[in-house]
N, C-alpha and C positions, 0 to 999 in steps of 0.2 A: 364228565371230565374229558377234555381233549388232550391227546398226547402232544408233547412239545414238538415232536416230529414223527412222521410216519415211519421213519427209519429206526426209531428207538428199539422196537422189538427185534430188529435184525442186528442191531449193534450190540445189545445186551439180550442174549437169548435166555430161555428159561433155565438152562444149565448154568449160565453165567449168574443169573439172579440167585440161584441156590448157593453158588460158591461165594458170592460177595455178601450175602446176608447171613451165612452160617456163622461167622465169628461173633457177630452181635447176638445171635440166637444162643450160641454156646455159652457166652458170658452171662446172658440173662437166665437161661435155664440151668446153668451150672452143670453142663455136660461137656464131654470132650468134642473136639472139632469133627471127628469122623461121625459121631452120633448126630451132631447138629447138622452136618452136611446131608446125611441120609434123610433126616426129617425135612430139611428144606427142599430136597429133591421131590419128596412126596407132596409137600405143601404147594410147590409151583406146578403141580399137576392139576390144581384147581384154578379155573379161569378167574374167579373172584380174587384170589390171592395175587395172581399175576397182574390183574388190572390195578389193584391197590398199590402194589410195589411200583408199577409204571407211573401211576398217578403221583406218588411221592417223588420219583425221579423227575417227572415232568415239571412239578411245582418248583423243584430245586433248579432245574434248567431255566425256567422262566425267570426265577430270581437272579440267576447268574448272568443272564443275557443283558448286555449293555447296548448303548446306542451304536457302538462300533463293532459289536460282536454279533455276527449273523448266525442263524440257525444251523446252516451247513457247517460253518467253522466249529461251532460247539460240538455238534454231533461227530465231526471228523476227529476232533481232539478226544472226545469220549471213546470213540472206536479205538484209537491208538492206545489210550490208557487201559482199556479193557484187555487188549492183547498183551500189553506189557505187565500190568499190575494186578490183574484180577485174582491171582492166587496169593497176593500179599496184602490184601485189605485187612485192616485192623478193626476190632470191635468198636461200635459206636457207644459212647457213654450212655448208660441206662438212666433215662429221665422218665417222668410220668408219661410223656407222649410215646417214647420208645416202648415202655411197658405195655401201652395200649396196643401197639403193633404186635408185640409178642403174644398178647392175649388173643388177638385176631388169628395169628398163626397157630397157636395152641388149640383154639376152637376148631379150626379146620382139620387139625391132626387128631383131634379127640382127646387131648391132654388137659383141657380146661373144662370146668363144670359148665353145663349148658346154660345155667343162669347168667353167666358172664356175657352171653350173647345179648341179653336184654340190657345189660349195663353199657355195652358198646353201642347199642342202638339208641340209647338216650341222647338228648341234645348235648350234654356234657361229654358223653362217651364218644360221640361222633366228632366233636371238636378236638378231643384229646387224640383220637386216632388220626385225624387230619394233620394235627401238629406233629405227631410222631412220624407219620409218613414223610412229611416235609423235612424233619430233622434227619431221618435216616437217609433220604435222598441227598440232602446237602452234604452229609458226612461222606457218603459214597462218592459223590462228585469231587469233593476236595481231595480224596485219595486217588481217584482215577484220572482226573484232568489236571495235569501239571502245567 
C-alpha cells in the first residue's frame, strides 16, 4: 500500500494516531479513555499497526480527493485539523470492520487470543480489516478536516 502523501506520517505522528484512535478503542473495549490512550500508545510502537492505520487514512484520503482537490491541499487541511481537533475526536461507530481493526490492535497488545490472528489472515478477515481501516480513516478525516 502506498501512502496518500509522503507528508502523512509527519502530519499525523504516532502520538497523534494514539490520541485519535483511543476514543474508538475505549468504546470498543469498554475501558476509560486514559486506559485506551495508554494502550494505543503501546500499539503504535509497532510498525505493523502504524502502517495499517496509515493505510486506512490513505484509503480515506484517496476516496476524499476530487478532481479539484489536490494532494497538498488535503494534507494541509488535515494538518490544520490535527492541530485544532485531535483531542476532540469522537469514537467511530463499532461495525464488523471496526471490530476487525480492534482485534488487530488487541492482538498486538496481547489482549486477544492468538487464534484470532488466523481469523484475520483468512480472506474474509483480510477483507473485513481493510473495510474497517477505511471506515476508521474516513471517520477520522470527517472529524479532522472541516
